[in-house]
N, C-alpha and C positions, 0 to 999 in steps of 0.2 A: 504494500500500500504506500502510495506517495501522496503527500498533501502539502501544497505550498500556500494554503489558505489559513486565515486566522480562525481558530475554533475556541470558544469559551471554555469548554470542559475538556475536550480531547478524547471524545468517545471512540472515534474511528481507530486509533491505535489499540485501544482495549479490545475492540471487536476483532481486529486483525490478530492480536495475540491469542485470543480464544481459539483461533484456528491455526495457531503455531506459525504465524506469519510475522516477520519483522517489518518495520516501517522506516520510511525516510520522510521526515517532516520538518517543517519550518520551526526554527527555534523561537517560539512565541506562544502566547496564550496558554490554553489548557494542555497543549502538548508538553509543556514544561512539567506538568503534574503527572501525566500518564505515560510518559516514555522514559525509560531508564537507558541512558546512552550506552551503547555497546552491549547491552543485555537484552533489550527489546526493540532496539532500532537505533537509527542515527539521525542527527540533526543537520540541517543546513541553515546558514545564517541569512540568506537573502533569497527571495523568490526569483532567481535568475537561472537561466538554462544551464550555465556551467556549474553552478553550485548544486543544482538538483542532479545533474549528471554525475558529479563526483560522489554525492551521497548514494546514488544508485550503485555506483561501482563498489563503494564500501559495503553496501548491503549484500550484493551478490558475491563479493569476495570473502565474506565472513561466514563461518560455520555457526549457525544458530542452534541453541538447545531448545527443542520442542517443549520439554517439561518446564523449563524456565519461563518460556513465553506463556504457556497455559497457566502456570501458577501465578504469574503477574496478572493476567486477566481475571483469575479467580479472586484476587485480592480486592476486586471491585464489585463482586457479586453482592446480592441483597443482604445476605447474612453478614458479610464482612463490613459492608457499608453501615448497617444498623449497629454493629458492635462499636465501630469507630464513632458513630454519632452519639451513642449512649455514653461512651467514655468522655466525650467532649462536653456534653450537657449534663452528665451525671444523673441520668434518668434510668432507673432499673428497667430492663426489658419487659418485665411482667406488668409494668404500669402502662405500656403502650398497647392500645387497642388496634388490632389488625382487622381490616375489612375483608 
């Protein structure tokens, strides 16, 4: 997956990782939160053809670990998200009503 666009959350790299696919993304926005450089993908600093091409060369030249990619994606699943949220706001999970 390649993205040279700004994304608030950075969901597309998480989706790619769930399929054990690394990414090449713009070093900006939500990608800074959801991509771990050289573990789940690579960054490029400007949305210019040469920078994107170099990032793609790095992605294709790197041997990526499928389990690492999938584990990273799993860290964003509903259960993990709820646990982090509860830890931040200090609300016991039993007090949250699920629909």
